[in-house]
VOZAVEX-922348 format. One record per residue (C-alpha): x, y, z; residue in one letter. Coordinates in steps of 0.2 Angstrom, whole numbers, padded with zeros to 4 digits, always signed. Layout:
<pts>
XYZA ...
</pts>
This chain:
<pts>
-0099+0044+0170X -0107+0031+0158X -0117+0035+0144X -0137+0033+0150X -0147+0022+0139X -0157+0031+0124X -0172+0021+0131X -0182+0018+0148X -0177+0006+0159X -0176-0012+0151X -0190-0023+0156X -0185-0037+0144X -0187-0052+0158X -0169-0051+0164X -0169-0051+0184X -0155-0047+0194X -0151-0060+0208X -0152-0051+0224X -0142-0065+0233X -0129-0056+0224X -0130-0042+0237X -0128-0051+0252X -0116-0060+0263X -0117-0077+0268X -0116-0081+0284X -0099-0086+0292X -0100-0103+0298X -0088-0104+0315X -0086-0121+0327X -0099-0128+0334X -0109-0125+0318X -0117-0109+0321X -0117-0093+0312X -0110-0077+0316X -0126-0069+0308X -0139-0078+0313X -0156-0072+0308X -0146-0060+0298X -0142-0066+0281X -0155-0056+0271X -0146-0041+0274X -0139-0029+0262X -0125-0022+0268X -0122-0007+0254X -0134+0001+0267X -0120+0005+0279X -0112+0013+0263X -0119+0035+0259X -0127+0039+0243X -0113+0050+0239X -0100+0032+0240X -0112+0023+0231X -0111+0036+0219X -0094+0038+0217X -0093+0018+0215X -0105+0018+0199X -0095+0032+0190X -0081+0018+0186X -0096+0007+0178X -0102+0005+0160X -0117+0010+0154X -0126-0006+0153X -0117-0013+0172X -0125+0004+0180X -0144+0002+0170X -0143-0015+0179X -0136-0010+0195X -0150+0003+0194X -0163-0011+0196X -0157-0019+0209X -0168-0007+0221X -0177+0008+0224X -0163+0016+0232X -0152+0010+0220X -0161+0017+0206X -0164+0033+0216X -0145+0036+0218X -0141+0032+0200X -0152+0043+0192X -0148+0058+0206X -0131+0056+0199X -0131+0054+0181X -0124+0068+0174X -0121+0065+0155X -0138+0058+0142X -0137+0055+0128X -0152+0050+0117X -0158+0042+0101X -0171+0058+0099X -0187+0050+0088X -0202+0056+0090X -0209+0038+0099X -0199+0042+0114X -0210+0059+0118X -0220+0051+0130X -0206+0042+0140X -0198+0059+0142X -0207+0065+0157X -0203+0048+0168X -0187+0048+0161X -0180+0065+0167X -0191+0063+0184X -0175+0050+0185X -0164+0058+0178X -0165+0076+0186X -0146+0081+0186X -0141+0081+0170X -0130+0093+0164X -0123+0086+0148X -0137+0083+0135X -0136+0076+0116X -0151+0071+0107X -0147+0061+0089X -0158+0057+0076X -0156+0048+0061X -0161+0051+0043X -0173+0040+0040X -0183+0042+0055X -0194+0057+0063X -0186+0068+0075X -0193+0077+0093X -0204+0091+0093X -0201+0107+0097X -0215+0101+0111X -0203+0087+0117X -0186+0100+0117X -0199+0111+0128X -0202+0098+0142X -0184+0093+0140X -0178+0111+0144X -0190+0114+0158X -0186+0095+0167X -0167+0099+0167X -0165+0116+0169X -0146+0116+0174X -0139+0109+0159X -0123+0117+0153X -0121+0109+0136X -0132+0102+0123X -0130+0092+0108X -0143+0091+0092X -0140+0081+0077X -0151+0076+0066X -0166+0084+0074X -0176+0093+0058X -0193+0096+0067X -0189+0106+0080X -0190+0123+0072X -0186+0142+0079X -0201+0143+0091X -0194+0128+0101X -0176+0135+0102X -0184+0150+0109X -0192+0141+0126X -0176+0130+0126X -0165+0147+0126X -0177+0153+0141X -0177+0140+0150X -0158+0132+0151X -0151+0148+0154X -0133+0141+0162X -0129+0134+0144X -0110+0133+0140X -0108+0123+0124X -0120+0122+0110X -0117+0111+0094X -0131+0109+0082X -0128+0099+0065X -0141+0096+0051X -0156+0102+0061X -0168+0113+0052X -0171+0130+0063X -0164+0145+0058X -0156+0162+0062X -0171+0168+0075X -0167+0152+0086X -0148+0155+0086X -0151+0173+0091X -0163+0167+0106X -0146+0156+0111X -0136+0173+0113X -0149+0181+0120X -0155+0173+0136X -0138+0163+0138X -0127+0175+0145X -0113+0160+0149X -0113+0151+0132X -0095+0151+0130X -0094+0138+0115X -0102+0139+0097X -0105+0126+0083X -0115+0126+0069X -0114+0113+0055X -0124+0111+0039X -0142+0124+0048X -0153+0122+0035X -0163+0138+0040X -0148+0148+0039X -0153+0153+0020X -0148+0169+0010X -0165+0177+0015X -0161+0174+0034X -0159+0186+0048X -0141+0192+0054X -0137+0185+0068X -0128+0195+0082X -0126+0197+0104X -0137+0208+0110X -0132+0225+0115X -0113+0227+0113X -0107+0211+0115X -0095+0219+0130X -0103+0207+0141X -0103+0190+0132X -0093+0173+0137X -0092+0166+0120X -0075+0162+0116X -0076+0150+0100X -0087+0148+0086X -0085+0135+0071X -0096+0136+0057X -0095+0122+0044X -0104+0118+0028X -0116+0135+0028X -0126+0140+0013X -0127+0160+0020X -0111+0159+0034X -0111+0179+0031X -0125+0180+0040X -0114+0176+0059X -0103+0192+0051X -0113+0205+0066X -0109+0190+0080X -0091+0185+0074X -0086+0205+0073X -0093+0212+0089X -0088+0199+0101X -0073+0206+0109X -0069+0189+0119X -0069+0179+0103X -0054+0168+0105X -0056+0154+0091X -0063+0155+0076X -0066+0141+0062X -0074+0144+0046X -0074+0128+0036X -0081+0125+0017X -0095+0137+0018X -0101+0147+0003X -0100+0163-0003X -0085+0178-0001X -0079+0179+0016X -0066+0194+0012X -0078+0207+0020X -0083+0196+0036X -0063+0195+0039X -0061+0214+0038X -0076+0219+0048X -0065+0206+0060X -0049+0215+0059X -0058+0234+0059X -0064+0229+0078X -0054+0227+0092X -0051+0207+0091X -0043+0196+0106X -0045+0182+0091X -0027+0169+0095X -0035+0155+0085X -0041+0155+0067X -0045+0142+0054X -0049+0145+0036X -0050+0127+0026X -0060+0127+0008X -0068+0147+0009X -0067+0160-0003X -0054+0170+0003X -0042+0182-0006X -0027+0193+0000X -0038+0207+0006X -0044+0194+0021X -0027+0191+0024X -0023+0207+0026X -0039+0209+0037X -0035+0195+0050X -0016+0201+0050X -0023+0215+0060X -0026+0201+0075X -0011+0206+0082X -0015+0192+0096X -0016+0177+0084X -0004+0161+0088X -0013+0149+0077X -0019+0149+0060X -0023+0140+0047X -0025+0141+0027X -0031+0128+0021X -0037+0126+0002X -0039+0143-0003X -0032+0145-0020X -0032+0163-0020X -0022+0165-0006X -0005+0173-0011X +0013+0177-0004X +0005+0196-0003X -0008+0190+0010X +0004+0178+0020X +0018+0191+0020X +0005+0205+0029X +0003+0191+0042X +0020+0189+0047X +0024+0207+0047X +0009+0210+0060X +0005+0193+0069X +0022+0191+0079X +0014+0179+0091X +0013+0168+0076X +0016+0149+0086X +0008+0139+0074X +0006+0138+0055X -0003+0127+0043X -0002+0130+0025X -0010+0119+0010X -0006+0127-0002X -0017+0115-0016X -0001+0116-0029X -0008+0134-0035X +0008+0139-0034X +0002+0156-0026X +0013+0155-0010X +0031+0152-0008X +0046+0156-0005X +0043+0174-0004X +0029+0173+0011X +0040+0160+0020X +0054+0172+0019X +0044+0184+0027X +0037+0171+0041X +0057+0166+0045X +0060+0185+0049X +0045+0191+0059X +0039+0174+0066X +0054+0172+0078X +0041+0161+0090X +0035+0148+0077X +0035+0130+0085X +0023+0121+0072X +0027+0124+0054X +0014+0112+0041X +0019+0116+0022X +0006+0105+0011X +0007+0109-0008X +0019+0123-0007X +0035+0122-0015X +0046+0131-0004X +0065+0130-0007X +0082+0131-0001X +0081+0151+0002X +0063+0149+0012X +0067+0133+0023X +0086+0139+0027X +0080+0156+0033X +0065+0147+0042X +0077+0136+0051X +0091+0151+0056X +0078+0162+0062X +0064+0150+0070X +0076+0143+0085X +0060+0136+0094X +0052+0127+0080X +0047+0111+0086X +0036+0101+0074X +0039+0103+0053X +0028+0095+0040X +0034+0095+0021X +0022+0085+0011X +0018+0086-0009X +0033+0098-0014X +0043+0096-0030X +0054+0108-0025X +0062+0101-0007X +0078+0088-0011X +0091+0081-0002X +0100+0100+0000X +0085+0107+0010X +0084+0093+0020X +0102+0094+0025X +0099+0113+0027X +0086+0110+0040X +0097+0094+0049X +0111+0109+0051X +0102+0124+0057X +0084+0116+0067X +0092+0112+0084X +0075+0111+0094X +0066+0101+0080X +0058+0086+0088X +0045+0080+0074X +0049+0079+0056X +0037+0075+0043X +0043+0070+0025X +0031+0065+0012X +0027+0065-0005X +0044+0074-0008X +0060+0069-0019X +0071+0069-0007X +0084+0052-0007X +0095+0043+0005X +0106+0057+0007X +0096+0068+0012X +0089+0056+0025X +0107+0051+0031X +0110+0070+0034X +0098+0069+0047X +0110+0058+0059X +0124+0071+0063X +0110+0085+0064X +0092+0089+0072X +0101+0083+0092X +0081+0086+0101X +0075+0075+0084X +0063+0060+0092X +0052+0054+0078X +0055+0055+0059X +0040+0051+0047X +0046+0048+0029X +0033+0043+0017X +0029+0043-0001X +0047+0046-0007X +0052+0037-0019X +0070+0036-0019X +0071+0035-0001X +0076+0013+0001X +0073+0005+0017X +0090+0004+0022X +0092+0021+0026X +0078+0019+0039X +0088+0004+0045X +0106+0013+0047X +0096+0028+0054X +0090+0017+0067X +0107+0011+0072X +0115+0028+0072X +0102+0035+0082X +0095+0022+0094X +0083+0035+0103X +0074+0040+0089X +0058+0034+0080X +0060+0033+0061X +0044+0028+0052X +0045+0023+0033X +0038+0014+0020X +0044+0010+0001X +0037+0015-0012X +0029+0000-0020X +0014-0004-0034X +0005-0011-0019X +0009+0002-0001X +0016-0012+0009X +0014-0009+0029X +0021-0015+0044X +0012-0027+0058X +0028-0030+0070X +0039-0029+0058X +0031-0039+0045X +0026-0030+0030X +0007-0033+0024X +0003-0028+0006X -0012-0018+0010X -0021-0008-0003X -0013+0003-0019X +0001+0014-0014X -0003+0030-0015X -0002+0041-0029X +0007+0058-0027X +0004+0075-0038X -0013+0073-0045X -0019+0087-0053X -0026+0097-0039X -0022+0090-0026X -0010+0093-0010X -0009+0078-0003X -0006+0060-0011X -0022+0051-0015X -0026+0034-0004X -0036+0021-0016X -0042+0005-0010X -0041-0011-0020X -0051-0024-0024X -0048-0043-0025X -0051-0050-0042X -0064-0067-0044X -0064-0080-0031X -0067-0071-0019X -0076-0077-0002X -0089-0073+0010X -0075-0063+0016X -0079-0048+0004X -0094-0044+0009X -0092-0047+0026X -0079-0032+0025X -0092-0022+0015X -0105-0025+0029X -0094-0020+0043X -0089-0004+0034X -0106+0002+0031X -0111-0003+0048X -0096+0004+0057X -0095+0021+0051X -0076+0018+0047X -0073+0035+0040X -0075+0051+0048X -0075+0066+0041X -0061+0079+0049X -0045+0087+0040X -0029+0084+0038X -0021+0098+0039X -0029+0102+0057X -0024+0086+0064X -0007+0083+0056X +0001+0084+0071X -0015+0080+0083X -0009+0062+0080X +0009+0067+0088X +0001+0077+0103X -0010+0062+0108X -0003+0046+0111X -0018+0038+0105X -0025+0046+0091X -0021+0046+0069X -0025+0052+0054X -0024+0049+0038X -0032+0060+0022X -0043+0048+0010X -0049+0056-0006X -0064+0048-0015X -0073+0052-0032X -0091+0050-0034X -0096+0059-0049X -0082+0072-0050X -0087+0078-0033X -0071+0075-0023X -0074+0075-0003X -0059+0073+0007X -0060+0062+0024X -0048+0056+0038X -0047+0041+0044X -0043+0038+0062X -0030+0023+0067X -0015+0021+0077X +0000+0030+0074X +0010+0014+0067X -0004+0006+0059X -0011+0021+0052X -0010+0015+0030X -0013-0001+0037X -0030+0000+0044X -0038-0012+0030X -0028-0022+0031X -0033-0027+0050X -0051-0023+0046X -0049-0034+0031X -0040-0048+0042X -0054-0047+0054X -0067-0050+0042X -0060-0065+0034X -0056-0073+0051X -0064-0088+0058X -0077-0083+0072X -0068-0095+0084X -0052-0084+0084X -0061-0069+0085X -0071-0076+0100X -0053-0080+0106X -0048-0061+0104X -0063-0052+0114X -0060-0064+0128X -0044-0061+0130X -0048-0041+0128X -0060-0043+0141X -0048-0051+0152X -0034-0038+0148X -0048-0024+0153X -0046-0016+0138X -0057-0002+0128X -0060+0003+0111X -0067+0021+0106X -0085+0013+0112X -0078+0007+0128X -0077-0013+0134X -0087-0025+0129X -0102-0021+0136X -0102-0002+0132X -0099-0007+0114X -0113-0020+0115X -0127-0003+0123X -0122+0007+0109X -0122-0004+0097X -0135-0017+0096X -0148-0005+0104X -0163-0021+0104X -0152-0030+0114X -0137-0022+0123X -0127-0032+0133X -0139-0046+0138X -0129-0057+0125X -0113-0053+0133X -0107-0070+0128X -0095-0067+0114X -0100-0086+0106X -0115-0079+0104X -0114-0065+0095X -0114-0064+0076X -0096-0061+0068X -0100-0043+0060X -0103-0038+0078X -0086-0048+0085X -0077-0037+0069X -0084-0020+0073X -0081-0023+0092X -0062-0024+0087X -0061-0012+0075X -0065+0000+0087X -0048-0002+0095X -0039+0013+0087X -0021+0013+0101X -0007+0007+0095X -0002-0008+0108X -0018-0014+0106X -0020-0015+0085X -0002-0024+0089X -0009-0036+0100X -0025-0040+0090X -0009-0041+0074X +0001-0055+0084X -0013-0063+0089X -0020-0065+0072X -0004-0070+0064X -0003-0082+0076X -0019-0090+0071X -0011-0089+0054X +0005-0097+0058X -0008-0112+0067X -0018-0114+0051X +0001-0116+0041X +0008-0130+0053X -0011-0139+0053X -0013-0137+0033X +0006-0143+0030X +0000-0160+0042X -0016-0164+0031X -0005-0167+0016X +0002-0180+0008X +0021-0185+0014X +0024-0194-0003X +0032-0179-0014X +0038-0170+0001X +0057-0163+0000X +0070-0168+0012X +0064-0150+0021X +0048-0153+0022X +0050-0171+0031X +0061-0165+0045X +0049-0152+0047X +0035-0163+0049X +0046-0172+0061X +0048-0157+0071X +0028-0152+0070X +0022-0170+0073X +0032-0174+0088X +0022-0177+0106X +0034-0165+0112X +0032-0150+0100X +0014-0142+0108X +0023-0141+0127X +0039-0135+0121X +0032-0122+0107X +0019-0115+0116X +0025-0098+0117X +0017-0082+0128X +0016-0073+0107X +0002-0061+0115X +0014-0055+0125X +0022-0034+0120X +0037-0038+0120X +0035-0054+0109X +0038-0055+0089X +0025-0065+0079X +0034-0068+0061X +0024-0067+0047X +0023-0083+0035X +0016-0075+0020X +0000-0074+0011X +0001-0089-0001X +0004-0104+0010X +0008-0116-0004X +0024-0106-0006X +0027-0104+0010X +0026-0125+0014X +0037-0128-0002X +0051-0113+0003X +0069-0122+0008X +0076-0106+0012X +0085-0111+0029X +0092-0101+0045X +0103-0110+0060X +0100-0101+0075X +0112-0103+0092X +0110-0092+0110X +0120-0093+0124X +0118-0090+0139X +0124-0082+0157X +0117-0084+0174X +0113-0066+0180X +0108-0058+0199X +0095-0067+0206X +0097-0083+0198X +0091-0079+0181X +0097-0083+0163X +0100-0069+0150X +0104-0071+0131X +0120-0062+0129X +0126-0069+0110X +0115-0075+0094X +0122-0083+0080X +0114-0089+0064X +0121-0096+0047X +0111-0096+0031X +0111-0113+0021X +0128-0110+0013X +0137-0110+0030X +0139-0090+0029X +0137-0082+0045X +0124-0070+0043X +0123-0063+0063X +0134-0066+0077X +0131-0052+0089X +0136-0049+0108X +0121-0044+0119X +0118-0033+0135X +0110-0041+0149X +0099-0031+0159X +0104-0036+0177X +0123-0039+0182X +0130-0056+0178X +0136-0069+0190X +0142-0083+0180X +0148-0081+0163X +0149-0101+0159X +0165-0096+0149X +0170-0116+0147X +0154-0118+0138X +0146-0102+0131X +0166-0094+0127X +0161-0077+0133X +0169-0069+0145X +0167-0050+0154X +0180-0043+0139X +0165-0047+0126X +0149-0039+0134X +0158-0023+0137X +0156-0015+0121X +0138-0025+0119X +0127-0013+0118X +0113-0023+0108X +0095-0026+0119X +0085-0045+0111X +0072-0032+0103X +0087-0025+0094X +0091-0044+0088X +0074-0046+0086X +0074-0033+0070X +0088-0038+0064X +0080-0056+0063X +0066-0050+0054X +0071-0048+0036X +0077-0066+0035X +0062-0074+0044X +0052-0072+0029X +0043-0081+0014X +0045-0097+0024X +0060-0097+0029X +0064-0114+0040X +0072-0111+0058X +0084-0122+0062X +0092-0125+0079X +0095-0139+0093X +0083-0138+0106X +0074-0123+0098X +0062-0119+0108X +0074-0113+0120X +0082-0100+0108X +0065-0093+0104X +0061-0093+0122X +0074-0081+0125X +0073-0071+0109X +0054-0069+0112X +0050-0075+0092X +0037-0085+0087X +0043-0093+0072X +0030-0107+0061X +0042-0116+0052X +0055-0125+0064X +0067-0139+0061X +0071-0145+0079X +0086-0161+0079X +0083-0163+0098X +0065-0168+0094X +0069-0175+0074X +0084-0187+0082X +0084-0199+0096X +0092-0214+0103X +0081-0229+0100X +0074-0221+0085X +0057-0219+0092X +0051-0205+0103X +0058-0206+0122X +0058-0197+0134X +0077-0192+0131X +0085-0181+0119X +0101-0182+0112X +0116-0167+0116X +0123-0160+0101X +0138-0166+0108X +0133-0185+0104X +0124-0181+0088X +0139-0174+0081X +0149-0188+0086X +0138-0198+0076X +0134-0189+0063X +0148-0198+0053X +0140-0213+0049X +0122-0206+0049X +0127-0195+0036X +0135-0207+0026X +0118-0219+0025X +0106-0205+0023X +0117-0194+0009X +0099-0182+0004X +0099-0174+0022X +0118-0171+0021X +0117-0150+0021X +0101-0151+0034X +0114-0160+0046X +0127-0150+0041X +0117-0133+0045X +0109-0140+0059X +0126-0144+0067X +0132-0126+0067X +0122-0121+0075X +0135-0117+0088X +0146-0103+0088X +0161-0117+0091X +0157-0127+0076X 
</pts>
């Protein structure tokens, strides 16, 4: 269902033309109408209400709101079938609540949010809502500071079908929570965060009776001053499956002991930044049904507590440990895990100094281990990685971060871990980029993600390096994972910096989640990723995560900077392309985003060219899928390449080098815009990065000549089967055969020199050739060829600086409709060579584009 508006129906003058919903009469021969006299009939009247409601489900919030204003019937159908509603819970909307819920009387999921600077709805408003919405099953309250215990009591008495309750930053206390537990017998999930009424003098929170009839399955407590008041509730709820306690003050050993002494059915426990010791872990070990355990930044926990858990919780499948570099959890505890937890499938170790002894035991005994992450450990080296490669046969996903591993350790993975599908190697200073390329060639099905160890972190957009931010520092005191610090440019910055700050503040760039709980979440889900950020404010460290795509998770700042500094016409083009492709970000499509981002205008002004620069950037930054971000990166890079060409055209040709002169002759040729208009937005295209410093790029004399040979395949299509490239010194840097995807019917051997025997052992694809060309096509490299656009078209490569000899040379000395063949150019080259010695090297390179020369 689409989100409902946060206010009543709009009356800002926008009108809907009813003629859009009527069918024009069809004129037949004789000039008569098939629907004479009935041109104003609404054919949607033939649709049942259920069918019309089903159609409404596929509309965004803005479109659905406007459709509801077409007629009374549509207004009624929309209101009766709107099940989810999100309101800006300011006190000003109180007078509209009655009419609002008269219309939306079928709402089952309600969210009330109020910002800090506004006065929220009061108890009276909450009671009105509860009377109007008796079938509510999910409620979320955020920042509703005017709601007290009395309002929650009345709300609980009216909404007895509630199944999920989430409250945060509210002022009511234990009395209101107890009322919800007493009256909402179907409650399954309870989430409490920063509840100000839960203070040291608060009463205990418990279930009515002995808790045997409770349906509560999940409890999440976050940032509470006195979370121990939930002890009776947690200890007596026999149906409880999930317990998460995060950043709550006080000693929690006693609470965990109460849980262990009861008849607990807990299967998932999260303990993060708590005062918990080995006594608490020993109590948890009595919960024999635990399958998932997260021990994150609990410095008092040691090997003794982990051993108790391992010996008793034999069903453990997922174990996350963030040792916070306290060295209290190590080999002894992990060996116990390996010995007793034979069903272990996922293991994350952050800041835990495990050695060969424990890792070998885990690799040998835990035969079902599929996901492993080793981060920030100074004792994990090549020997440990080699042991894992040899013994972990079921391992599918492996992450190594901030460990003293070298190329030798990574090389061992080529022959081991036969089921490995994804490898991440981050912040390992000794590991080089060459080993990653070698590993990809050895195991073509393996996805390898690596980065260099430089002063500035480099990230890849379609294979091109971009300087993003200062390199994360490993091994900071008290930190279990690397620190990522955003860098700022020095003086001379333009308004892009202020735009960047504005977008970041408005868009809510940083989201608060924890790395440990999300490390593998981005692997199990296709689109979402997380990275760990440490920010320091007056010696107080806060930890949060940033959502991003798996490939670009360290590059979000680069993308944000590119968008914030891009011209508005480029952003408009991006938004229109996104609309055309039907892509959606976190907040939906373009119009859905406008309705949630701009509460005043909504999607009434949907033309991107009429929207501000900041709105366009905020919308484009809402895309966190890997494919969407790569598309945006390609378009931005295409625009940067176009700007480079235009800047080069505007420069004076007086002092340019021979290389620059030939580039200028190519890009100013009338046929250049036609031949080199590539569909670079397509997913399988590669757009080269010209580099940041355009002045150096333009002056670069680095060259690469390239030629492709094509054959005719079944159906008459052509396919590239051989790619050759030479550098300026006539050294062959690439000569590879490419395996065509379709059967070949004509090898054109007399032209190409390619035979069927040549292609029998060919294994490379066009994508593989793109990867091999990437390292050559950087820092302003000039690509040379004859009819070069044909080669780039089949290779699906878009490159800015080119010399096309078919455009540079012609028969008459002026631009004509005919282009000379390479053979004719070779015949005339000697005479031309003698006349223009300064182009001798350039022509030599240009004429070596064919493998036969």
